[in-house]
TORDREN-190030 format. One line per 5 residues: number of its first residue (from 1); their letters; for each residue y negated, z negated, x of C-alpha. Coordinates in Angstrom, 1 decimal. Layout:
N
NUM> A> Y:Z:X  ...
% end
This chain:
333
1> MYDFE> 22.7:5.1:-11.9  22.6:1.5:-11.9  20.5:1.4:-9.2  17.6:4.1:-11.0  18.0:1.4:-13.6
6> YMMKV> 17.3:-1.2:-11.8  14.2:0.3:-10.2  13.1:1.5:-13.0  13.0:-2.5:-14.3  11.3:-3.0:-10.9
11> YSSWR> 8.4:-0.5:-11.4  8.3:-1.4:-15.6  7.4:-5.2:-14.3  4.8:-4.7:-12.7  2.6:-6.0:-15.0
16> ELAEL> 4.3:-9.6:-14.6  3.9:-9.3:-11.2  0.6:-8.2:-10.4  -0.6:-11.5:-13.4  1.6:-13.6:-11.0
21> GLQIG> 0.2:-12.0:-7.4  -3.1:-13.3:-9.4  -2.1:-16.7:-9.9  -0.5:-17.5:-6.5  -3.7:-16.1:-4.6
26> LIKAK> -6.3:-18.2:-6.8  -4.4:-21.4:-6.8  -3.8:-21.4:-2.7  -7.7:-20.3:-2.8  -9.0:-23.1:-5.0
31> ETAER> -6.3:-25.4:-2.3  -7.6:-24.5:0.7  -11.1:-23.9:-0.3  -12.7:-26.8:2.0  -11.0:-24.9:4.8
36> YYGGS> -11.7:-21.2:4.4  -14.4:-20.9:1.6  -17.7:-19.8:2.5  -16.5:-19.3:6.4  -18.7:-17.4:8.0
41> FGKLL> -15.8:-14.4:8.4  -17.0:-10.9:10.3  -13.8:-9.2:10.6  -10.4:-9.2:8.3  -7.5:-8.2:10.6
46> VIGIG> -4.5:-7.5:8.7  -1.2:-7.2:10.3  1.6:-5.6:8.8  4.3:-2.6:8.7  5.3:-0.2:6.0
51> GSGII> 5.4:-1.3:2.2  4.0:-4.7:3.5  1.5:-3.4:5.6  -0.1:-0.6:3.4  -1.7:-3.4:1.7
56> GDYLR> -4.3:-3.4:4.7  -4.9:0.2:3.5  -5.5:-0.4:0.4  -8.1:-3.2:1.3  -10.2:-1.0:4.2
61> GLSEH> -10.3:1.4:1.3  -11.6:-1.1:-0.9  -13.7:-2.0:1.4  -15.5:1.1:2.2  -16.5:1.5:-1.2
66> YEFTV> -16.9:-2.0:-2.5  -18.9:-3.3:0.5  -16.9:-5.9:1.7  -18.5:-8.8:3.6  -16.2:-8.8:6.3
71> DVNVV> -14.8:-5.1:8.2  -11.4:-4.6:7.9  -9.2:-3.6:10.4  -5.1:-2.8:10.1  -2.7:-3.5:12.7
76> RSVTV> 0.5:-1.4:13.0  1.6:-3.0:16.2  3.4:-5.7:18.2  0.2:-6.7:19.9  -3.2:-7.5:18.5
81> SNYLS> -5.0:-9.5:21.1  -8.2:-6.4:21.6  -8.8:-6.1:18.2  -9.6:-10.2:17.5  -13.0:-12.0:17.4
86> RDSLV> -13.8:-15.6:16.8  -14.8:-14.7:13.5  -11.7:-12.8:12.3  -9.4:-14.0:9.4  -6.3:-12.8:10.4
91> MVISY> -3.8:-12.0:7.1  -0.4:-11.6:8.5  2.3:-9.8:5.4  5.8:-9.4:5.7  7.5:-9.6:2.5
96> SGETI> 10.8:-10.1:4.0  9.6:-12.2:6.5  12.2:-10.7:8.7  9.8:-7.6:10.6  10.5:-7.7:13.7
101> ETIKA> 7.1:-5.8:14.8  5.4:-8.1:12.6  6.6:-11.3:14.1  5.8:-10.3:18.0  2.4:-9.8:16.4
106> LDSLK> 2.1:-13.0:15.0  3.9:-14.1:18.8  0.9:-12.4:20.3  -1.7:-14.5:18.8  -0.5:-17.9:20.1
111> GRPVK> -3.8:-19.8:21.9  -6.1:-17.6:19.8  -8.9:-19.3:17.5  -8.5:-17.3:14.2  -7.9:-18.8:10.7
116> LVGVT> -4.6:-17.5:10.1  -3.0:-16.7:6.3  0.8:-15.5:5.7  2.0:-13.2:2.7  5.9:-13.7:2.9
121> SGGLL> 8.6:-14.7:0.7  10.2:-17.0:3.2  11.8:-16.1:6.2  10.9:-16.4:9.8  7.4:-15.6:8.8
126> EKAMQ> 7.0:-18.8:7.0  8.7:-20.9:9.2  6.0:-19.7:12.3  3.1:-20.0:10.1  4.6:-23.3:9.1
131> KEDAV> 3.9:-24.0:12.6  0.5:-23.2:12.5  -0.4:-24.8:10.3  -1.3:-21.7:8.4  -2.4:-20.6:4.9
136> ILKMP> 0.8:-19.5:3.4  0.8:-17.1:0.1  4.3:-17.1:-1.1  5.7:-14.7:-2.5  9.2:-14.9:-5.1
141> GGYPS> 11.8:-13.2:-3.2  14.4:-10.9:-4.3  12.6:-8.0:-4.5  12.8:-4.8:-2.6  9.3:-4.9:-0.4
146> RGAFP> 8.0:-1.7:-1.8  8.4:-3.2:-5.4  6.5:-6.3:-4.6  3.3:-4.3:-4.0  1.5:-5.9:-6.9
151> LMFYS> 2.9:-9.3:-6.1  1.6:-8.9:-2.2  -1.6:-6.8:-3.3  -3.0:-9.1:-6.2  -2.2:-12.5:-4.6
156> VLSYL> -4.1:-11.0:-1.4  -7.3:-10.1:-3.2  -7.3:-12.6:-5.5  -7.5:-14.7:-2.6  -10.1:-12.8:-0.7
161> SYLQL> -12.5:-12.4:-3.8  -12.5:-16.3:-4.5  -13.4:-16.4:-0.7  -16.6:-14.1:-2.0  -15.3:-12.0:0.8
166> TGKLS> -15.0:-8.6:-1.4  -18.7:-8.2:-2.1  -18.9:-5.7:-4.8  -16.2:-6.1:-6.4  -15.6:-9.7:-8.5
171> INDVM> -12.5:-11.6:-9.2  -13.3:-10.5:-12.9  -12.7:-6.8:-11.9  -9.5:-7.9:-9.9  -8.1:-9.3:-13.1
176> NSVNV> -9.1:-6.5:-15.4  -7.6:-3.8:-13.3  -4.2:-5.0:-14.6  -4.6:-3.7:-18.0  -3.8:-0.4:-16.2
181> FENTD> -0.5:-1.5:-16.4  -0.4:-0.9:-20.2  -0.4:2.5:-20.5  3.5:2.9:-19.4  4.4:6.0:-21.7
186> AVLKT> 1.5:7.9:-20.4  2.3:7.3:-16.5  6.1:8.0:-17.5  5.2:11.1:-18.9  2.5:12.2:-16.3
191> ASSIA> 5.5:11.1:-13.2  8.1:13.3:-15.0  6.0:16.3:-15.5  4.7:16.3:-11.3  8.8:16.1:-10.4
196> EASSK> 9.4:18.6:-12.6  6.9:20.7:-11.1  7.9:20.4:-7.9  10.7:22.9:-6.8  11.1:21.9:-2.6
201> DKFFI> 12.2:18.9:-0.5  9.4:18.9:1.7  5.7:17.7:0.3  2.6:17.7:2.1  0.2:15.6:0.0
206> TTHHE> -3.6:16.1:0.5  -6.9:13.7:-0.5  -10.4:13.4:0.7  -10.9:10.0:3.1  -11.6:7.6:-0.5
211> YMPIA> -8.0:8.0:-1.9  -5.9:8.4:1.3  -4.3:5.0:0.8  -2.6:6.4:-2.2  -1.5:9.5:-0.3
216> SRLKK> -0.1:7.6:2.4  1.7:5.6:-0.4  2.9:7.9:-2.3  4.4:9.4:1.1  6.2:6.7:1.6
221> ELSEN> 7.8:6.3:-1.8  9.1:9.6:-1.4  10.8:9.2:1.5  12.5:6.0:0.7  13.3:6.3:-2.9
226> AKVLA> 13.7:10.2:-3.3  14.6:10.9:0.6  12.3:13.5:1.0  10.1:14.4:3.9  7.0:13.8:3.0
231> IAEEY> 3.4:14.2:5.5  -0.2:13.1:4.2  -3.4:14.6:5.4  -6.9:14.2:4.9  -9.2:17.3:3.6
236> PEWLH> -11.2:18.4:4.8  -9.9:17.6:8.3  -6.8:19.7:8.0  -8.7:22.6:6.8  -9.7:23.1:10.4
241> NILEG> -6.1:22.7:12.0  -2.9:22.7:10.3  -4.2:25.0:7.8  -2.9:27.5:10.4  0.4:26.9:10.8
246> MPKDD> 1.2:25.6:7.2  4.5:27.1:5.6  3.2:28.2:2.1  7.1:28.5:1.1  9.1:25.9:2.5
251> LDIIS> 7.2:22.7:1.4  5.0:21.8:-2.4  1.9:20.6:-1.9  0.6:17.7:-4.0  -3.5:16.8:-4.3
256> IEGGL> -4.6:13.9:-5.7  -8.6:13.8:-7.3  -10.2:11.2:-8.9  -13.6:10.1:-10.0  -15.0:10.5:-6.7
261> TSNYK> -13.5:14.2:-5.9  -16.5:16.4:-7.2  -17.8:16.6:-3.7  -14.5:17.8:-2.3  -12.9:20.0:-4.7
266> CFLEA> -14.5:23.7:-3.2  -12.6:22.8:-0.2  -8.9:22.2:-1.4  -10.0:25.3:-3.3  -10.5:27.3:-0.7
271> AEKAL> -8.1:25.9:1.6  -5.4:27.4:-1.4  -6.9:30.9:-1.7  -6.3:30.9:2.2  -2.5:30.2:2.0
276> GTSSI> -2.3:32.1:-1.2  -0.5:29.3:-3.3  -1.5:26.2:-5.4  -1.4:22.7:-5.4  0.6:20.0:-7.7
281> KIRLS> -2.1:17.9:-9.5  -2.2:14.3:-9.6  -5.7:13.2:-11.6  -6.0:10.0:-11.2  -7.1:7.4:-14.0
286> GRNVL> -9.4:4.1:-14.4  -12.8:3.1:-15.1  -13.3:2.3:-11.6  -11.4:2.7:-7.8  -9.9:-0.7:-8.0
291> EEYIH> -7.7:1.0:-11.1  -7.6:4.2:-9.6  -6.1:2.6:-6.6  -3.4:1.2:-9.2  -2.9:3.8:-11.2
296> GTWLS> -1.9:5.8:-8.0  -0.3:3.5:-6.8  2.4:2.8:-9.8  2.2:6.5:-10.5  3.8:7.2:-7.1
301> GYISL> 6.2:4.9:-7.5  7.7:6.6:-10.4  7.2:10.3:-9.4  9.5:9.0:-6.2  12.2:7.5:-8.8
306> MLARR> 11.8:10.4:-10.8  12.7:12.7:-7.9  15.2:10.8:-6.7  16.9:11.4:-10.0  16.4:14.7:-10.2
311> RNVNP> 18.0:15.3:-6.8  21.0:12.8:-7.6  20.3:10.4:-4.7  20.3:6.7:-5.0  16.7:4.7:-5.0
316> RLTSK> 17.6:1.8:-4.1  20.0:2.5:-0.9  18.0:2.8:2.5  20.7:2.6:5.0  18.5:4.5:8.0
321> LNYYR> 16.1:1.9:7.5  18.8:-0.9:7.3  20.3:-0.2:10.5  17.7:0.9:12.2  16.3:-2.9:11.2
326> EIVSK> 19.5:-4.0:12.6  19.2:-2.7:15.8  15.9:-4.1:16.5  16.7:-7.4:15.8  19.1:-7.1:18.5
331> ACV> 17.3:-5.6:21.1  13.8:-6.2:20.5  13.8:-10.0:19.5
% end
C-alpha cells in the first residue's frame, strides 16, 4: 500500500502546490511584462494531452463564466496551424516535457508569428521553448502529472490574470481560491462515501455544460488511479440519444451538481426516472465557480484513490500508459 499512501500524500499537499504555482505564474508574468503585458491578444490556444491538456478545458470553462478577454481554444492534436491567428497567445503544456504529441504540435508552429508560453518541468519541451526564446513557466519535477494539477493550473491562471486576460476573474479571486484546500477532512469524508456508494467497475459521469471540465477530470482520475472504465457525457444532450442504449445494471451513474445546476436539475431527474435508477450525487462546494472547479478536482482525486484501495489496485502504477509512451517515442518521433 506504499504507493497508495504516496498518492494520498501528493493530493494532501495540493494547497502547497497551488501556492507555489501562484508564485511561479506571478513572478514570471512580472519578469516578462514588457513582452506580453497588455498585448492585443484575441485568442488563447492551449496545447496539451491528458493531465496537462485538461488545464485548457478548465480555462475554457472559466472563460465562458468570467468573460475572459480572449477566446480559449484547446488543441489535442499533433498539428495546430488551422487554429492560429496573428493575435494568438499559445500555451504549450506538458508536465513531463516528453509528451510526443505535444512536441509535434509545437513543431507545427514553426514560422508562425505567435507568442509562446511553455508550462513544463523540463524535458524536450523546455529545450524546444528555449530555442524559440519563449516564456517558460518552470514546474518542479517529481510528481505524477495528474498530481501536479495545482502547480500547472495556478501558475497558468495567475500568469493570465496578471496579463489582464481573465475578465471578471481577478487575481484576488484566484489567490483566495486556495482556501478550498483547508477542508481536507470534509473532502475525504465525501470521497469515501461516494466510493462506498459505488458497486460497479464502470462509471457514467454526467453534468451540464458549465461543469463538464470536472466530469472529464473525474473520468481521467478514475481510469488512471482506480483502473476502471469511465465515460463522461453532458446533459441534456445525451438524454436524446445515448439514454436509449444505457444499461442501468452494468454501471454506476455519477452526477455532478453545483450552484449553477438549478436550471438543469429537472432533466437529470427525468433521465433517472426513464432509466429506473438514481445517480450517485457529487455536490460541488465553493463561493464561486472557480472554487467549485477546485473543490471538484480535488474531490475527484480522492474518490479515485478510495476506489483504488477498495479494488486493491496500485493507483501510482500506469503500466499500459507507460508502454504506449514507450512505443510512441520510438515509432512516432
